[in-house]
C-alpha positions in Angstrom: 24.8 57.8 -102.7 28.8 58.1 -103.8 28.5 59.0 -107.8 32.0 57.3 -109.0 33.6 57.4 -112.1 35.9 55.1 -113.4 38.0 55.0 -116.6 37.1 52.5 -119.4 39.8 49.6 -119.6 42.3 47.7 -117.6 43.1 50.4 -115.1 38.9 50.8 -114.3 38.9 46.9 -114.0 41.7 47.2 -111.3 40.1 50.1 -109.7 36.8 48.2 -109.4 38.4 45.2 -108.2 39.9 47.4 -105.4 36.3 48.6 -104.8 34.8 45.7 -104.5 37.6 44.2 -102.0 36.9 47.1 -99.8 33.1 46.3 -99.6 32.0 48.7 -102.5 31.0 46.3 -105.1 27.9 46.4 -107.5 25.6 43.5 -107.6 24.2 44.7 -111.2 27.7 45.0 -112.6 29.3 42.5 -115.0 32.2 43.0 -117.2 30.2 40.9 -120.1 27.5 43.7 -119.6 28.0 46.7 -122.3 25.9 48.9 -119.7 27.6 51.8 -118.7 25.9 53.0 -115.5 25.7 50.5 -112.3 23.7 51.1 -109.1 23.9 49.3 -105.9 21.3 50.8 -103.3 22.8 48.4 -100.6 26.1 49.5 -100.8 25.0 53.1 -101.5 27.1 53.4 -104.8 26.4 54.7 -108.3 29.3 53.8 -111.0 29.6 54.6 -114.5 32.5 54.1 -116.8 33.8 56.6 -119.1 37.0 57.4 -121.3 39.7 57.9 -119.0 40.2 61.8 -120.6 37.0 62.5 -119.4 36.8 61.1 -115.6 38.3 64.5 -114.7 35.4 66.4 -116.5 32.9 64.4 -114.7 34.2 64.8 -111.2 34.6 68.4 -111.3 31.4 69.2 -112.8 29.8 67.3 -109.6 28.2 64.7 -112.0 30.5 62.0 -110.0 31.5 62.6 -106.5 34.7 60.9 -106.9 36.9 59.4 -109.8 39.6 57.4 -111.0 42.0 58.8 -112.8 45.6 58.6 -113.8 48.3 60.9 -112.5 49.2 61.6 -116.1 45.7 62.7 -117.1 44.9 64.9 -114.1 48.5 66.7 -114.6 47.5 67.3 -118.2 44.1 68.8 -117.4 44.9 70.9 -113.8 41.0 70.7 -113.2 39.7 71.9 -109.6 39.3 68.8 -107.8 40.7 67.4 -104.7 43.0 64.4 -105.1 42.5 61.9 -102.1 44.5 59.1 -102.6 47.2 57.4 -104.2 46.2 53.9 -105.2 49.2 52.6 -106.0 47.9 50.8 -109.1 48.2 51.5 -113.1 52.1 52.4 -112.5 53.7 53.2 -115.2 56.0 56.5 -116.6 55.6 59.4 -118.7 58.8 59.5 -121.0 60.5 60.9 -124.0 61.5 58.4 -126.6 62.9 58.0 -130.4 64.1 55.6 -132.8 67.3 53.9 -131.7 70.4 56.3 -132.8 68.5 59.5 -132.5 70.6 62.5 -131.4 69.0 65.9 -131.0 71.1 68.2 -132.9 69.4 71.5 -131.7 69.4 73.0 -135.1 65.8 73.7 -134.6 62.8 72.9 -132.7 62.3 69.4 -131.6 59.1 67.9 -132.7 57.3 65.8 -130.3 54.5 64.0 -130.8 52.0 63.6 -127.7 48.7 63.4 -126.6 49.5 65.3 -123.8 50.5 68.8 -124.8 50.4 71.0 -122.0 52.6 68.4 -119.8 55.0 68.0 -122.6 55.0 71.8 -123.1 55.8 72.5 -119.4 58.8 69.5 -119.4 60.3 71.0 -122.5 60.3 74.6 -121.1 61.6 73.6 -118.2 64.8 72.1 -119.7 65.1 75.1 -122.3 64.3 72.8 -125.3 62.2 74.5 -127.9 59.4 72.7 -129.8 56.9 72.2 -132.4 54.2 69.9 -130.2 52.1 67.7 -132.4 49.0 66.7 -131.0 47.9 62.9 -131.8 44.8 61.3 -130.1 46.4 57.3 -130.8 49.3 55.3 -132.1 51.9 57.8 -131.1 54.7 55.3 -131.7 54.1 55.7 -135.4 54.8 59.4 -135.5 59.0 59.0 -135.3 58.8 56.1 -137.2 57.2 57.6 -140.1 58.8 60.6 -139.8 56.1 63.2 -138.5 58.2 63.9 -135.4 61.7 63.5 -133.7 60.6 61.9 -130.4 57.4 61.4 -128.4 56.4 62.2 -125.2 54.0 59.3 -123.5 53.3 56.9 -121.0 55.2 53.9 -121.0 54.2 50.8 -119.0 56.4 47.6 -119.9 58.0 49.4 -123.2 57.2 46.1 -125.1 55.3 48.4 -127.6 58.7 51.2 -128.3 60.8 47.8 -128.6 58.6 46.4 -131.4 58.5 50.0 -133.1 62.3 50.3 -132.9 61.9 53.1 -130.3 63.7 53.2 -127.2 63.0 55.8 -123.7 65.9 58.7 -123.9 64.1 60.3 -121.0 62.1 59.4 -118.1 60.2 62.2 -116.8 58.0 61.2 -113.8 56.3 58.0 -112.4 52.6 58.3 -112.6 49.8 55.8 -110.8 46.0 56.2 -110.3 45.0 58.4 -108.1 41.4 58.9 -106.5 39.8 62.2 -107.0 36.6 64.3 -105.7 34.3 67.1 -106.3 35.1 69.8 -104.0 31.5 70.4 -103.2 30.7 66.8 -102.7 33.8 66.3 -100.3 32.2 68.9 -98.4 28.1 68.1 -98.4 29.3 64.5 -98.5 32.5 64.3 -96.2 31.4 61.1 -93.9 30.4 59.0 -96.8 33.7 60.3 -98.8 35.8 59.6 -95.8 34.8 56.4 -95.2 35.4 55.4 -98.9 38.8 56.5 -98.9 39.6 55.0 -95.8 38.1 51.5 -97.0 40.2 52.0 -100.2 43.1 52.7 -98.1 42.8 49.5 -96.1 42.6 46.9 -98.9 45.8 48.6 -101.3 48.8 46.7 -101.8 51.5 48.7 -101.2 54.4 46.4 -103.0 
């Protein structure tokens, strides 16, 4: 049995559809059911839905053998797991954004609102900019609009939310997508099963 941690939301749904296409669907699963754990003995899988930021914890601890997580979360948490495959879904970019017309005057630390604290610290350190990091858990776009921060460091998919709040991208930091990660012990003791799972997913991926 392969235990799989999937992130709740659109990314998890895309990942599940990819799994289903590869022959790893779960007969119990339905989007309309509010259960969080599903098992399919015939296909040899057990999948459970967790918050995106919790996927790495489940995989690193061994509760899940594999999981699907955004590269942004993976880099933020620096978890001790194997990164097996870029699934080529959930594509977006890590960006610095600010209100239109913003210009950094370098008169003091740049106030940065983000939920990716470590990643933001690494990035701004790499460009030599002193910062005051403000950790938020949601609605990051509000921070500069209401004067809490000068800029935000966040994921941008289409940019529509930024536009609606009068913000614009001022720096693209990196491109990210969903990754298949594995617990290190599971990869050793369930090597054949996980290799098969990985190869079958790779065989149905869309590389457009």
